MOPAC internal coordinates of N, CA, C and O (Angstrom, degrees):
PM7 1SCF
backbone

  N    0.0000 0     0.00 0     0.00 0    0    0    0
  C    1.4596 1     0.00 0     0.00 0    1    0    0
  C    1.5317 1   110.15 1     0.00 0    2    1    0
  O    1.2310 1   121.37 1   -40.61 1    3    2    1
  N    1.2932 1   114.98 1   139.39 1    3    2    1
  C    1.4595 1   121.79 1   175.84 1    5    3    2
  C    1.5250 1   108.80 1   -99.66 1    6    5    3
  O    1.2310 1   120.59 1   -30.27 1    7    6    5
  N    1.3218 1   116.47 1   149.73 1    7    6    5
  C    1.4590 1   120.55 1   171.92 1    9    7    6
  C    1.5222 1   107.61 1   -83.04 1   10    9    7
  O    1.2310 1   120.44 1   -34.95 1   11   10    9
  N    1.3214 1   116.75 1   145.05 1   11   10    9
  C    1.4597 1   121.39 1   177.50 1   13   11   10
  C    1.5186 1   108.45 1  -106.75 1   14   13   11
  O    1.2310 1   120.74 1   -58.06 1   15   14   13
  N    1.3215 1   116.20 1   121.94 1   15   14   13
  C    1.4612 1   122.92 1   175.45 1   17   15   14
  C    1.5251 1   107.60 1  -117.40 1   18   17   15
  O    1.2310 1   120.47 1   -26.49 1   19   18   17
  N    1.3241 1   116.71 1   153.51 1   19   18   17
  C    1.4630 1   120.52 1   179.45 1   21   19   18
  C    1.5234 1   110.75 1  -128.61 1   22   21   19
  O    1.2310 1   121.07 1   -28.88 1   23   22   21
  N    1.3178 1   115.57 1   151.12 1   23   22   21
  C    1.4572 1   120.34 1   169.03 1   25   23   22
  C    1.5244 1   107.94 1   -71.79 1   26   25   23
  O    1.2310 1   119.81 1   -22.97 1   27   26   25
  N    1.3312 1   117.97 1   157.03 1   27   26   25
  C    1.4688 1   120.62 1   177.91 1   29   27   26
  C    1.5201 1   111.26 1   -59.11 1   30   29   27
  O    1.2310 1   120.39 1   144.67 1   31   30   29
  N    1.3177 1   116.87 1   -35.33 1   31   30   29
  C    1.4650 1   121.24 1  -178.61 1   33   31   30
  C    1.5283 1   112.15 1   -63.17 1   34   33   31
  O    1.2310 1   120.03 1   155.46 1   35   34   33
  N    1.3182 1   117.55 1   -24.54 1   35   34   33
  C    1.4672 1   121.06 1  -179.78 1   37   35   34
  C    1.5274 1   110.48 1   -67.07 1   38   37   35
  O    1.2310 1   119.90 1   146.17 1   39   38   37
  N    1.3118 1   117.80 1   -33.83 1   39   38   37
  C    1.4770 1   120.31 1   176.41 1   41   39   38
  C    1.5206 1   110.09 1   -60.69 1   42   41   39
  O    1.2310 1   120.68 1   140.32 1   43   42   41
  N    1.3261 1   116.30 1   -39.68 1   43   42   41
  C    1.4698 1   120.60 1   176.70 1   45   43   42
  C    1.5248 1   110.24 1   -66.42 1   46   45   43
  O    1.2310 1   120.68 1   140.74 1   47   46   45
  N    1.3311 1   116.30 1   -39.26 1   47   46   45
  C    1.4675 1   120.08 1   177.16 1   49   47   46
  C    1.5234 1   110.52 1   -57.53 1   50   49   47
  O    1.2310 1   120.64 1   134.41 1   51   50   49
  N    1.3263 1   116.37 1   -45.59 1   51   50   49
  C    1.4644 1   120.69 1  -178.44 1   53   51   50
  C    1.5256 1   111.69 1   -65.30 1   54   53   51
  O    1.2310 1   120.32 1   142.62 1   55   54   53
  N    1.3313 1   116.99 1   -37.38 1   55   54   53
  C    1.4682 1   120.41 1   179.85 1   57   55   54
  C    1.5206 1   111.84 1   -66.57 1   58   57   55
  O    1.2310 1   120.24 1   153.22 1   59   58   57
  N    1.3268 1   117.15 1   -26.78 1   59   58   57
  C    1.4642 1   121.32 1   179.95 1   61   59   58
  C    1.5285 1   111.95 1   -76.89 1   62   61   59
  O    1.2310 1   120.40 1   161.08 1   63   62   61
  N    1.3203 1   116.84 1   -18.92 1   63   62   61
  C    1.4624 1   121.01 1   179.48 1   65   63   62
  C    1.5202 1   110.27 1   -85.15 1   66   65   63
  O    1.2310 1   120.85 1   -19.19 1   67   66   65
  N    1.3348 1   115.98 1   160.81 1   67   66   65
  C    1.4616 1   118.49 1   175.48 1   69   67   66
  C    1.5275 1   108.41 1   -64.76 1   70   69   67
  O    1.2310 1   121.13 1   -25.20 1   71   70   69
  N    1.3182 1   115.44 1   154.80 1   71   70   69
  C    1.4662 1   120.13 1  -174.55 1   73   71   70
  C    1.5237 1   111.85 1   -60.07 1   74   73   71
  O    1.2310 1   119.92 1   138.18 1   75   74   73
  N    1.3393 1   117.76 1   -41.82 1   75   74   73
  C    1.4667 1   119.39 1  -178.08 1   77   75   74
  C    1.5311 1   112.14 1   -65.85 1   78   77   75
  O    1.2310 1   120.00 1   145.38 1   79   78   77
  N    1.3228 1   117.61 1   -34.62 1   79   78   77
  C    1.4715 1   120.65 1   177.00 1   81   79   78
  C    1.5266 1   109.98 1   -69.42 1   82   81   79
  O    1.2310 1   120.30 1   134.80 1   83   82   81
  N    1.3245 1   117.03 1   -45.20 1   83   82   81
  C    1.4695 1   120.96 1   179.71 1   85   83   82
  C    1.5287 1   110.93 1   -60.49 1   86   85   83
  O    1.2310 1   120.26 1   137.91 1   87   86   85
  N    1.3231 1   117.11 1   -42.09 1   87   86   85
  C    1.4692 1   121.33 1   178.86 1   89   87   86
  C    1.5285 1   110.19 1   -64.17 1   90   89   87
  O    1.2310 1   120.46 1   137.51 1   91   90   89
  N    1.3263 1   116.72 1   -42.49 1   91   90   89
  C    1.4665 1   120.39 1   178.96 1   93   91   90
  C    1.5276 1   110.91 1   -62.03 1   94   93   91
  O    1.2310 1   120.33 1   138.87 1   95   94   93
  N    1.3208 1   116.97 1   -41.13 1   95   94   93
  C    1.4682 1   120.48 1   179.01 1   97   95   94
  C    1.5244 1   110.32 1   -63.60 1   98   97   95
  O    1.2310 1   120.61 1   130.06 1   99   98   97
  N    1.3303 1   116.44 1   -49.94 1   99   98   97
  C    1.4689 1   120.66 1  -176.35 1  101   99   98
  C    1.5293 1   111.78 1   -66.87 1  102  101   99
  O    1.2310 1   120.11 1   139.85 1  103  102  101
  N    1.3258 1   117.40 1   -40.15 1  103  102  101
  C    1.4670 1   120.34 1  -175.05 1  105  103  102
  C    1.5247 1   114.78 1   -88.62 1  106  105  103
  O    1.2310 1   119.81 1   156.12 1  107  106  105
  N    1.3369 1   117.97 1   -23.88 1  107  106  105
  C    1.4707 1   120.08 1  -175.49 1  109  107  106
  C    1.5243 1   113.83 1  -117.82 1  110  109  107
  O    1.2310 1   120.62 1   128.76 1  111  110  109
  N    1.3209 1   116.42 1   -51.24 1  111  110  109
  C    1.4713 1   119.75 1  -171.92 1  113  111  110
  C    1.5263 1   112.93 1   -75.37 1  114  113  111
  O    1.2310 1   119.74 1   134.70 1  115  114  113
  N    1.3212 1   118.10 1   -45.30 1  115  114  113
  C    1.4664 1   119.78 1  -179.59 1  117  115  114
  C    1.5319 1   112.19 1   -64.66 1  118  117  115
  O    1.2310 1   119.23 1   139.61 1  119  118  117
  N    1.3442 1   119.08 1   -40.39 1  119  118  117
  C    1.4715 1   118.15 1   174.77 1  121  119  118
  C    1.5364 1   112.94 1   -61.62 1  122  121  119
  O    1.2310 1   120.17 1   146.11 1  123  122  121
  N    1.3505 1   117.28 1   -33.89 1  123  122  121
  C    1.4660 1   119.80 1   176.50 1  125  123  122
  C    1.5208 1   110.58 1   -63.29 1  126  125  123
  O    1.2310 1   120.62 1   137.94 1  127  126  125
  N    1.3317 1   116.43 1   -42.06 1  127  126  125
  C    1.4678 1   120.01 1   178.21 1  129  127  126
  C    1.5224 1   111.10 1   -65.92 1  130  129  127
  O    1.2310 1   120.49 1   145.78 1  131  130  129
  N    1.3158 1   116.68 1   -34.22 1  131  130  129
  C    1.4603 1   121.03 1   177.51 1  133  131  130
  C    1.5278 1   110.80 1   -62.34 1  134  133  131
  O    1.2310 1   120.63 1   139.52 1  135  134  133
  N    1.3078 1   116.41 1   -40.48 1  135  134  133
  C    1.4569 1   121.28 1  -179.52 1  137  135  134
  C    1.5159 1   113.88 1   -76.59 1  138  137  135
  O    1.2310 1   120.50 1   144.06 1  139  138  137
  N    1.3338 1   116.64 1   -35.94 1  139  138  137
  C    1.4642 1   120.68 1  -178.89 1  141  139  138
  C    1.5287 1   109.79 1  -149.94 1  142  141  139
  O    1.2310 1   119.92 1   -97.13 1  143  142  141
  N    1.3277 1   117.75 1    82.87 1  143  142  141
  C    1.4635 1   119.89 1  -178.35 1  145  143  142
  C    1.5230 1   113.34 1   -65.65 1  146  145  143
  O    1.2310 1   120.00 1   162.51 1  147  146  145
  N    1.3207 1   117.61 1   -17.49 1  147  146  145
  C    1.4623 1   120.78 1  -179.39 1  149  147  146
  C    1.5300 1   112.39 1   -85.12 1  150  149  147
  O    1.2310 1   120.09 1  -171.82 1  151  150  149
  N    1.3372 1   117.43 1     8.18 1  151  150  149
  C    1.4592 1   120.96 1   176.96 1  153  151  150
  C    1.5249 1   111.50 1   -75.00 1  154  153  151
  O    1.2310 1   120.46 1   164.24 1  155  154  153
  N    1.3227 1   116.73 1   -15.76 1  155  154  153
  C    1.4582 1   120.90 1   176.44 1  157  155  154
  C    1.5173 1   110.81 1   -83.96 1  158  157  155
  O    1.2310 1   121.16 1    11.10 1  159  158  157
  N    1.3286 1   115.39 1  -168.90 1  159  158  157
  C    1.4650 1   121.25 1  -179.57 1  161  159  158
  C    1.5227 1   109.67 1  -118.60 1  162  161  159
  O    1.2310 1   120.90 1   -41.26 1  163  162  161
  N    1.3143 1   115.89 1   138.74 1  163  162  161
  C    1.4598 1   121.23 1   176.92 1  165  163  162
  C    1.5244 1   108.30 1   -73.25 1  166  165  163
  O    1.2310 1   120.44 1   -49.33 1  167  166  165
  N    1.3257 1   116.76 1   130.67 1  167  166  165
  C    1.4588 1   120.87 1   179.30 1  169  167  166
  C    1.5263 1   110.13 1   -76.59 1  170  169  167
  O    1.2310 1   120.86 1   -11.35 1  171  170  169
  N    1.3258 1   115.96 1   168.65 1  171  170  169
  C    1.4624 1   120.08 1  -179.37 1  173  171  170
  C    1.5258 1   110.07 1  -123.21 1  174  173  171
  O    1.2310 1   120.90 1    -3.69 1  175  174  173
  N    1.3183 1   115.88 1   176.31 1  175  174  173
  C    1.4580 1   121.11 1   178.10 1  177  175  174
  C    1.5103 1   112.24 1    67.81 1  178  177  175
  O    1.2310 1   120.89 1    41.73 1  179  178  177
  N    1.3318 1   115.90 1  -138.27 1  179  178  177
  C    1.4669 1   120.27 1  -176.58 1  181  179  178
  C    1.5284 1   113.45 1   -68.21 1  182  181  179
  O    1.2310 1   120.14 1   167.95 1  183  182  181
  N    1.3260 1   117.33 1   -12.05 1  183  182  181
  C    1.4628 1   121.65 1   178.64 1  185  183  182
  C    1.5323 1   111.69 1  -106.40 1  186  185  183
  O    1.2310 1   119.90 1  -157.65 1  187  186  185
  N    1.3164 1   117.79 1    22.35 1  187  186  185
  C    1.4714 1   121.70 1  -169.83 1  189  187  186
  C    1.5311 1   115.30 1   -66.58 1  190  189  187
  O    1.2310 1   119.48 1   168.55 1  191  190  189
  N    1.3240 1   118.60 1   -11.45 1  191  190  189
  C    1.4713 1   118.53 1   176.78 1  193  191  190
  C    1.5329 1   112.12 1   -98.08 1  194  193  191
  O    1.2310 1   120.72 1  -170.06 1  195  194  193
  N    1.3301 1   116.23 1     9.94 1  195  194  193
  C    1.4648 1   121.87 1  -179.00 1  197  195  194
  C    1.5198 1   110.42 1  -115.77 1  198  197  195
  O    1.2310 1   121.73 1   -24.33 1  199  198  197
  N    1.3188 1   114.29 1   155.67 1  199  198  197
  C    1.4549 1   122.45 1   177.94 1  201  199  198
  C    1.5201 1   109.49 1  -112.05 1  202  201  199
  O    1.2310 1   120.97 1   -26.42 1  203  202  201
  N    1.3326 1   115.76 1   153.58 1  203  202  201
  C    1.4607 1   122.07 1  -179.94 1  205  203  202
  C    1.5213 1   108.53 1  -124.32 1  206  205  203
  O    1.2310 1   121.11 1   -48.68 1  207  206  205
  N    1.3236 1   115.48 1   131.32 1  207  206  205
  C    1.4578 1   121.05 1   171.77 1  209  207  206
  C    1.5203 1   105.57 1  -116.66 1  210  209  207
  O    1.2310 1   120.18 1   -60.82 1  211  210  209
  N    1.3253 1   117.26 1   119.18 1  211  210  209
  C    1.4633 1   122.45 1  -176.86 1  213  211  210
  C    1.5190 1   110.24 1  -110.08 1  214  213  211
  O    1.2310 1   121.10 1   -34.53 1  215  214  213
  N    1.3208 1   115.50 1   145.47 1  215  214  213
  C    1.4586 1   120.39 1   173.56 1  217  215  214
  C    1.5219 1   108.60 1  -157.61 1  218  217  215
  O    1.2310 1   121.07 1   -19.32 1  219  218  217
  N    1.3135 1   115.57 1   160.68 1  219  218  217
  C    1.4645 1   121.54 1   177.68 1  221  219  218
  C    1.5148 1   109.06 1  -116.47 1  222  221  219
  O    1.2310 1   121.43 1   -33.93 1  223  222  221
  N    1.3143 1   114.87 1   146.07 1  223  222  221
  C    1.4615 1   120.93 1   178.09 1  225  223  222
  C    1.5192 1   107.61 1  -145.43 1  226  225  223
  O    1.2310 1   120.89 1   -59.15 1  227  226  225
  N    1.3184 1   115.90 1   120.85 1  227  226  225
  C    1.4615 1   122.85 1  -179.42 1  229  227  226
  C    1.5296 1   111.82 1    51.54 1  230  229  227
  O    1.2310 1   121.13 1  -136.06 1  231  230  229
  N    1.3255 1   115.45 1    43.94 1  231  230  229
  C    1.4580 1   121.08 1   174.70 1  233  231  230
  C    1.5180 1   116.40 1    81.90 1  234  233  231
  O    1.2310 1   119.74 1  -177.69 1  235  234  233
  N    1.3179 1   118.11 1     2.31 1  235  234  233
  C    1.4652 1   121.62 1   179.45 1  237  235  234
  C    1.5246 1   108.99 1  -113.81 1  238  237  235
  O    1.2310 1   120.97 1   -44.01 1  239  238  237
  N    1.3350 1   115.74 1   135.99 1  239  238  237
  C    1.4688 1   120.92 1   177.74 1  241  239  238
  C    1.5155 1   110.24 1   -88.13 1  242  241  239
  O    1.2310 1   120.84 1   -43.71 1  243  242  241
  N    1.3253 1   115.99 1   136.29 1  243  242  241
  C    1.4655 1   122.28 1   179.76 1  245  243  242
  C    1.5204 1   109.79 1  -124.27 1  246  245  243
  O    1.2310 1   121.06 1   -23.90 1  247  246  245
  N    1.3296 1   115.58 1   156.10 1  247  246  245
  C    1.4538 1   122.60 1   179.22 1  249  247  246
  C    1.5253 1   109.85 1  -129.74 1  250  249  247
  O    1.2310 1   121.00 1   -37.52 1  251  250  249
  N    1.3200 1   115.69 1   142.48 1  251  250  249
  C    1.4598 1   122.69 1   168.90 1  253  251  250
  C    1.5273 1   105.34 1  -122.72 1  254  253  251
  O    1.2310 1   120.33 1   -58.71 1  255  254  253
  N    1.3184 1   116.98 1   121.29 1  255  254  253
  C    1.4610 1   121.63 1   178.90 1  257  255  254
  C    1.5239 1   107.69 1  -106.25 1  258  257  255
  O    1.2310 1   120.84 1   -44.94 1  259  258  257
  N    1.3258 1   116.01 1   135.06 1  259  258  257
  C    1.4617 1   119.70 1  -175.06 1  261  259  258
  C    1.5213 1   111.49 1  -152.49 1  262  261  259
  O    1.2310 1   121.43 1   -15.23 1  263  262  261
  N    1.3235 1   114.87 1   164.77 1  263  262  261
  C    1.4582 1   123.23 1   173.15 1  265  263  262
  C    1.5206 1   107.77 1  -116.26 1  266  265  263
  O    1.2310 1   120.92 1   -29.07 1  267  266  265
  N    1.3250 1   115.84 1   150.93 1  267  266  265
  C    1.4577 1   121.17 1   178.52 1  269  267  266
  C    1.5241 1   108.76 1  -115.31 1  270  269  267
  O    1.2310 1   121.00 1   -51.90 1  271  270  269
  N    1.3264 1   115.70 1   128.10 1  271  270  269
  C    1.4601 1   121.18 1   171.83 1  273  271  270
  C    1.5274 1   107.00 1  -107.51 1  274  273  271
  O    1.2310 1   121.53 1   -79.24 1  275  274  273
  N    1.3204 1   114.67 1   100.76 1  275  274  273
  C    1.4664 1   120.54 1  -176.10 1  277  275  274
  C    1.5308 1   111.41 1   -63.68 1  278  277  275
  O    1.2310 1   120.41 1   138.02 1  279  278  277
  N    1.3366 1   116.83 1   -41.98 1  279  278  277
  C    1.4676 1   120.56 1  -177.87 1  281  279  278
  C    1.5241 1   111.98 1   -64.73 1  282  281  279
  O    1.2310 1   120.54 1   136.29 1  283  282  281
  N    1.3278 1   116.58 1   -43.71 1  283  282  281
  C    1.4665 1   120.94 1  -177.63 1  285  283  282
  C    1.5226 1   112.76 1   -87.77 1  286  285  283
  O    1.2310 1   120.56 1   171.57 1  287  286  285
  N    1.3381 1   116.54 1    -8.43 1  287  286  285
  C    1.4688 1   122.41 1  -176.42 1  289  287  286
  C    1.5271 1   110.75 1    55.60 1  290  289  287
  O    1.2310 1   121.51 1  -127.46 1  291  290  289
  N    1.3494 1   114.72 1    52.54 1  291  290  289
  C    1.4577 1   121.94 1  -179.15 1  293  291  290
  C    1.5252 1   109.49 1  -127.64 1  294  293  291
  O    1.2310 1   121.20 1   -42.90 1  295  294  293
  N    1.3237 1   115.30 1   137.10 1  295  294  293
  C    1.4549 1   122.60 1   169.51 1  297  295  294
  C    1.5240 1   105.83 1  -107.31 1  298  297  295
  O    1.2310 1   120.26 1   -60.57 1  299  298  297
  N    1.3282 1   117.10 1   119.43 1  299  298  297
  C    1.4618 1   122.11 1   179.37 1  301  299  298
  C    1.5193 1   108.66 1  -102.64 1  302  301  299
  O    1.2310 1   120.84 1   -66.43 1  303  302  301
  N    1.3326 1   116.01 1   113.57 1  303  302  301
  C    1.4598 1   121.13 1   179.57 1  305  303  302
  C    1.5274 1   108.11 1   -79.12 1  306  305  303
  O    1.2310 1   120.75 1   -54.64 1  307  306  305
  N    1.3322 1   116.17 1   125.36 1  307  306  305
  C    1.4589 1   123.27 1  -176.71 1  309  307  306
  C    1.5239 1   111.24 1   -96.83 1  310  309  307
  O    1.2310 1   120.41 1   137.70 1  311  310  309
  N    1.3338 1   116.82 1   -42.30 1  311  310  309
  C    1.4676 1   120.83 1  -177.05 1  313  311  310
  C    1.5211 1   109.74 1  -157.88 1  314  313  311
  O    1.2310 1   121.42 1   -29.94 1  315  314  313
  N    1.3294 1   114.89 1   150.06 1  315  314  313
  C    1.4639 1   122.68 1   176.16 1  317  315  314
  C    1.5178 1   106.88 1  -137.85 1  318  317  315
  O    1.2310 1   120.40 1   -42.05 1  319  318  317
  N    1.3241 1   116.83 1   137.95 1  319  318  317
  C    1.4585 1   118.78 1   176.13 1  321  319  318
  C    1.5116 1   112.50 1   174.88 1  322  321  319
  O    1.2310 1   121.44 1    -2.64 1  323  322  321
  N    1.3317 1   114.84 1   177.36 1  323  322  321
  C    1.4541 1   120.14 1   176.71 1  325  323  322
  C    1.5243 1   108.66 1   -75.59 1  326  325  323
  O    1.2310 1   120.41 1   -19.49 1  327  326  325
  N    1.2944 1   116.83 1   160.51 1  327  326  325
  C    1.4666 1   123.02 1  -174.28 1  329  327  326
  C    1.5289 1   111.59 1   -61.68 1  330  329  327
  O    1.2310 1   120.35 1   146.23 1  331  330  329
  N    1.3102 1   116.94 1   -33.77 1  331  330  329
  C    1.4683 1   121.36 1  -176.00 1  333  331  330
  C    1.5331 1   111.43 1   -59.46 1  334  333  331
  O    1.2310 1   120.15 1   -59.63 1  335  334  333
  N    1.3014 1   117.32 1   120.37 1  335  334  333
  C    1.4691 1   125.59 1   178.62 1  337  335  334
  C    1.5331 1   113.05 1    57.82 1  338  337  335
  O    1.2310 1   120.51 1  -161.45 1  339  338  337
  N    1.3128 1   116.62 1    18.55 1  339  338  337
  C    1.4620 1   120.69 1  -175.39 1  341  339  338
  C    1.5239 1   112.42 1   -65.13 1  342  341  339
  O    1.2310 1   120.72 1   135.66 1  343  342  341
  N    1.3139 1   116.23 1   -44.34 1  343  342  341
  C    1.4651 1   118.88 1  -175.25 1  345  343  342
  C    1.5236 1   112.29 1   -72.65 1  346  345  343
  O    1.2310 1   119.79 1   153.44 1  347  346  345
  N    1.3288 1   118.00 1   -26.56 1  347  346  345
  C    1.4739 1   120.70 1   172.04 1  349  347  346
  C    1.5302 1   109.44 1   -63.89 1  350  349  347
  O    1.2310 1   120.89 1   134.00 1  351  350  349
  N    1.3243 1   115.91 1   -46.00 1  351  350  349
  C    1.4678 1   121.20 1   178.91 1  353  351  350
  C    1.5287 1   110.43 1   -62.40 1  354  353  351
  O    1.2310 1   120.62 1   138.03 1  355  354  353
  N    1.3187 1   116.43 1   -41.97 1  355  354  353
  C    1.4616 1   120.82 1   179.50 1  357  355  354
  C    1.5257 1   110.60 1   -62.89 1  358  357  355
  O    1.2310 1   120.30 1   135.74 1  359  358  357
  N    1.3154 1   117.03 1   -44.26 1  359  358  357
  C    1.4626 1   121.22 1   179.21 1  361  359  358
  C    1.5238 1   110.36 1   -59.00 1  362  361  359
  O    1.2310 1   120.20 1   135.27 1  363  362  361
  N    1.3299 1   117.22 1   -44.73 1  363  362  361
  C    1.4714 1   121.34 1   179.28 1  365  363  362
  C    1.5257 1   111.60 1   -65.66 1  366  365  363
  O    1.2310 1   120.07 1   143.19 1  367  366  365
  N    1.3055 1   117.47 1   -36.81 1  367  366  365
  C    1.4608 1   121.28 1  -179.15 1  369  367  366
  C    1.5288 1   111.61 1   -68.62 1  370  369  367
  O    1.2310 1   120.42 1   146.69 1  371  370  369
  N    1.3074 1   116.79 1   -33.31 1  371  370  369
  C    1.4640 1   120.83 1  -175.13 1  373  371  370
  C    1.5249 1   113.91 1   -91.65 1  374  373  371
  O    1.2310 1   119.82 1  -178.24 1  375  374  373
  N    1.3106 1   117.95 1     1.76 1  375  374  373
  C    1.4740 1   121.05 1   179.05 1  377  375  374
  C    1.5004 1   111.34 1   -61.29 1  378  377  375
  O    1.2310 1   120.10 1   180.00 1  379  378  377

């Protein structure tokens, strides 16, 4: 099992989502990443050191972007949000 850590900005990301989506992420999706962080997909290009976990809920696509530290057994959540304008937000966050 990996530990899941989040950036402070991720708490703001969760607050921007509807409560039922945020609860689903915290109770279902993050524990899945803890058990198997490699279930996501490795991104390419300028984001090539990050992983993406995608899922849909009530017709909306969501993304969780994270890094894996194999030595420390830590998954660091970088950003969470709906697909719309997500990668623009991610680019700004990682500047």
